[in-house]
N, C-alpha and C positions, 0 to 999 in steps of 0.2 A: 850313110847319105840317103838320098831320096829313093823312095819306092813308089810303085803305083798306089793310088789313094786307098783302095780297098785292102791291099796287102799291108799297108802301113797301119791302117786302123786296126786290123786284126792283130798285128804285132803288139800294138799298144795295149789292147784289151787283154791279151794273153800274158805278156811279159812286162809291159811298161818300160822296156829298155830300148836303147839305140839312140842315135843322134840324127835320124833321118827326118826331113821336113814332112809333116803330116798334119791334117786337119782333125781336130777333135774338140771336145768341150774344154773350156778354160779351167785351169786349176790355180787357185790363189796360194801364195806362199804362207807357210805357217809362221806365226810370231814366235820368237825365241823366248824360252822361259826366263822370267826375271829373277834375279837373286834377291832374297829378302833383305830388308834394311838392317836387321839385327846381324845377319851373317856377314853382310858387307862391312859393317862397323867392326865386328870382331876380327875380321881377316885383314883389316887395313894395315899396310906396312908402316913402320916408323920412319923409314927413309922416304925421300921424295919419289912420288909415283912416276912411272914412265908415261910418256904422252899417250893419250887414249887413241886406240885405233878407231877411225870413223866407220860408222855402219855403212855398208854398201846398199844403195837403193837403186831405183829404176830411172832416176833423172838422167836424161840424155840417151836412154835406150830407145829403140824403135821397133815397131812390128811391121813385118812384110806380109804379103799374101800367103807365103808358104814357109817363112823362116823368121829368124830374129836378126837384129842388127844394132848398130849404135851410131850416134852422131859423134864424130871424132875430129880431133885436131892433132897436129904434130907440135913438137916443142917450139918450133919457130913460126907457127901459123899466127896470123894477125887477125884482129877482131873483124876487119872489113874484108877478109878473104872469103871467096865462095866456100860455103860449108860443105863438109863431106860426110857421107854415110858409109860404114863398112859392114859387110856381111861375108858370106862364102861365095866362091866362084860357082859352086853347084846350086846356089840359090838364084842365079840369074833368071830373069823372065824369059830369056831366049833358050833356056835349057843348058845342059852340062857342056862346058867347053871340052873338046877332045884333048887327049894327051898331047902335050906340046903346043897347044893353042894358047895364044895370048890376045886379049881384046883390049884395045886402047882407043880412047876418045870416040866411043860409039854412042850415037844419039840415043837418049832414053827419056821417057816421060813417067817413069815409075813413081809411085807414091809410097810414103812411109808414114806410119802413125807415130808421132812423137809423144813419149810418156814423161810424166813428172815423177817426183820422188815416190809417190804412193801408187804408181802404175796407172794413173788416169790418163787417157788419151786427151791431149790438150791442143793438138794441131795436126794438120796433114802437110807434110813436106813433099816437094816434088823434085825429081832429078832433072837435070838438063842433059847429062850424059853419063855413061859408064867411063870413068877415067882410066881404070885398070881392072882387069879380071883375068884369072887363070885358075886351073886346077893342076898345074904342073909345078913341082917343087914346093908349092904351098897351095892353099885353097881359099882364095880371097877375091872379093869384089869391092871396089871403091867407087861410089857414085858421087859426082859433083852435083850440088843442088842449085836451085834457081835463086837462093837467098844467101845471106851472109850470117856468120856467127853473131855479129852485133845486132842484126835485125831479129834473130831468134831470141836473143837475150832480152832485147827491149820489149818484145811482144809477149814472151812466155816465161821470162826469168829462168831460162834453162841454159846451162853452159855445156859445151861438148866435153867428152872424155878425152884425156890426153893419152896418146900412144907412147909408151916408153921406147926409148931408143937404145936400151941396153938389154942384153940377154937375160931371160928369166932364170931364177935360181931354184935348185932342188929344195924342197921343204917349205917354200913360200905358201902361206895361207892365201887361198884364192876363192873368188865367187864367180860362178857362171850366171849371168843375168839375162834371162830370156824375156824379151819384149813380146814375143808371140804368145807365150803362156802366162806372162806376168808372174813368173816364178823364179826363184833363185836356187842354186846348188852350191853348197860350200864343201871344200876339201882342200887338198894341198897339191903342189907340184910333186909328183912321185919320181919323175925322171924324164929322159928324152930318148925318143926312138931315132936311131941313126937314119933309117929310112922306114917309112910307113907306107905299105903297099896295099891298095884296095882296087881290085879289078884292073883296069888299064892305067890307073893313076898311081904315081909315086910322089910322096912328100918327104922333104928333108927336115931332120932335126925337130921332130914333132914333140909337143908337150904331152906327156902321159899323166893322167890324173890318178890320185889315190881312189880306192873303190867307192868312197862316199859320194862322189859326183856321178850319180846315176842319171845322166842326161837322157832325154827322150826325143822322139820325133817332134820337130818344130823348134828345137833349141839350136839348130844349125845357124851359124852366123852370130851367135851371142858373144858379147865381149867377155873375156876372161879378165877379171879385175883383181889386182893386187890389193888385198884388204888393208894393208898399211898405208898405201899411197893414194888409192882410188884410181890409179892409172891402169890402162889396158896393157896386158902383157902377151895376149894371144887371142885368137878367134876360134871358138868352139866349132868342131866340124864332123866328128864321126865317133863310132864305137863298134866293138866286136859284139854282135848280137847273139850269134848261134854257136860260136866256137869253130866256125869254118876257117879255112886257111886262105887268106889273101883274096877273097871274093868280094863282090859288092855287098856292102853292109857288114863285112867281116874283115876289117883290115888286119894285117899281120906286121910285126916288127921284123926288120931285116938288119942285122949287124953288119959292120964293115967287112967281116970275113964271110958274109953270106948266110950266116946262121939265122934261121927263121923261128920266131917265137909267136905263138898265138895266145892271147890273154882274153878269154871269153868274159864278157861283161864289163870290160875296161873301156873307158872312153878317152878321147884325145882332142887336142886343139893344135892349131898351127901358129907358130911364133909370128909376131908382128914387129919386132924391134928393128928389122931390116928395112921396113917400109919408109920411115921418115926421110932417110937419105935420098930417096927417089922423088921427093917433092920439094920444089924450091919456092922462091918468092911467089906469093899469090896462090899458094897451093897448086902450082903448075907441075904436072908430071914431067920428070926429066930422067929417063932411063939411062942416059949417058953420064949422069952426075957421078962425081967421085964417091965411092963407097956404096953406090947402088948395085945391089946384087939380084934384084928381081929379074926374072926371065924376060927377055925381049922378044918381040914378034919375029 
């Protein structure tokens, strides 16, 4: 998570690791190597090919002043609903929520840079409020904007990312898409931490990445996208930087029996499948709705 600016910059220069929000020069994603036409022709199967997996791009992601985020919708959201932006609870402009703290319907005028598929900033979106934010059980912030999905689509031809309402699956190929850095990280869901503890905060059923996702400072709040569907399955939030045990910037996994495991260099995200049940008609937050398990104030 977040560190003082100078410390975060030093960590990035020395190691390039961690998921803490930090300012530094932008890094562009590398283009994947293309398969030659001759090889592709030779390898073509005789049977009907499986549907192609669509490439994950930056359309619908946003940049914050200190983090990444995404323009999101839920499965039942409507085009004329107020649009929502999701990031981490530790990315709030007001600072880290304390353990056990929940923020609901708090006025905000925060701005977000909306990106298109090629990571070009095409608009500035503005919040009207923080609909929900916490760093307890999960690490999430959801902002309500002053505009609708329909208006954004009409003006910029950009649609929101849909948040899955089902639990992610081990082995799923995923991409962490950072609007702050305009960079992507591809890996797989390695497993789930029963509890992930970092300093005073504890998160439940966290997503653990395979080692290929070496997320860095500024990627906090990035959507974790299922490569096969293009839907959001988690929100990127932290990683163990130095091998320390359960300290700030060094989360540890705690099993149901209390066994602690430290995985230096491994990064994590918080699941988002439980969030759609807490938003009803008009994208209105309803923490008392059936199936809503988000922590209440």
